[in-house]
N, C-alpha and C positions, 0 to 999 in steps of 0.2 A: 167589761174592756172600756176602753176610752178611745177617743181618736188619736192620741199620740200614742198609743200602743200597737195600732194598725199600721199606723204611718209613722214613718221613722224621718220625717221630713218636718220642721219647725214653719209656724204660722208663716215667717218672711218667705221662706222659699216655697209654700203654695201660694203665697199672693206672686211671685215674681215669674213663677210657671204658668199662671194663668195669664197674667199680663202679656208674657210671651207667645202666650197661645191664641189671643186675642189680638195683637199687632199681625202675628203671621196671618191668621183670617181676614183682617183688613186688608192684610197687600196681597194676598190671594184674591180676594175679591175686586181689588183695583185691579190688579194684571189682567185676570182674564173679563173684565165687566168693560176693558178698554180706556179707563181712565189714563193710564199712564200711556202715553202714545208711545206709539212703536211697539210696544213689548204685548199685545192683543196677539193672539194667536190668528193665524189666517189660513183658513182651510180650504180657499178657492185655486183652483188648480191655475197657474199663469195662460195666458194666452199663448199659444205656439202657431206657427204654421211652418211648412216646407218650403225651401229653396233650395233647389238642384239636389233635390233626395235628403236634405239635413235639416233636422227641425230648428227651427229658432223661434225664442221668446220674441215678442214684439211691444211695442208700443208707438203712438202717432203724436206728433209733437206739432205745434203751432209756431212758424217764425213770423217775426215782425215783419208786416208790411214797409215797403221803400216809403219815406215821407213824402210830400207832394210831387217836389222839382227834383226829384231824386231817383236814379236808377239802381242804385243797390243799399244792402243793409250793412248795418256792422255786425260783426260774428257774435254769434249766441253759442254759449254753451250749455248743453243735456247732459245731464248723467242716466245710464240705464244699467243694471246689472253689473255694476262695477266697468265701465267702460265710459269715456268721455268723448262728447261730440261735438264739435265746434262748426257752426255751420253760417254761410251767409249766402246773401243773393246777391247775381249781379248782373247787369243787359235788361233790367224788369221792362222797359219800355220798349225791348225789340220786338221788331215784329215777327221773327224766330221764336221769340218766347227767353223767358229768364235763364240763367243758368244757375245751379246749386254746388256750390263748392265747400269744401269739408274737408277734417280733418277727424279719423277715428283714432283714438290713442287707448291702448290696454292698459290691463295693471300692470305687465311687467315693463312697460314704458314702449311696447311699439307702435309707431304712428303710421298709420296709411293715408295717403290723401287721396280725393277723389273731385270729379265734375259731373253733373250729371246735368240733362236738360239737351236741348237742339242746339247742335252746331252747326253754323249755313256752310262752310267750308272746311273741309268737305263735307258735303249734307249727311248727315249722320243723327241719331237721337239714341241716348243712353238716359233709361229708367232706373235703374236697377246696379249697386255695387256690393260685390262680395270682396270681401278681404283677402289678399294672398293667401294667409294660413286660416281662412275659413272663420274666423273667430266671431266678424259681426257682418252685418250687410245694411244697406240702406236704399229705400226706394223714395221714387219721388216722380211724377208723371210727368213734369217737364212739359215744353210747349206753351203756347200763348196762354193758355188756361192754366197753367199749373199749379197756379194757387200757392197757398204758404205751408200746406199740410205737408210734412215728411214721416215717413216711417222708420223707426230704428229698430233694428233686429240684432239679438245677440245668440250665439249659438245655444243653445239648451244644453 
């Protein structure tokens, strides 16, 4: 019995099959080894927290600080879980603390605007904003020491 009788494939077909298997093995190793960015499986659970009884994924982003003789920043855009946040600071040198202004844009195009921080007249402080449809939330400590760290949250 010869090989030709047991396998009805030609030598060229065997070569193509072997090359195909090698290519698939290399691609699979690159995929699961992390060589191809964005394709490596991520098995760690995303960070979540609860706001008003609802679970939200969250991340913390850093805003640019205003330049030396400026009391505001230009708008910065951040994307997180298919939502886009545009944020900027004003009144940076104020004794009552800066204000964080922003817009949250949902994938369906809905835009919600907010302002966080301490407002002197009438005296009030807002450190958390939840969108009307509860799709996202944002928090910032505000006050004179509010800093540039902002927490973005998207409903899980």
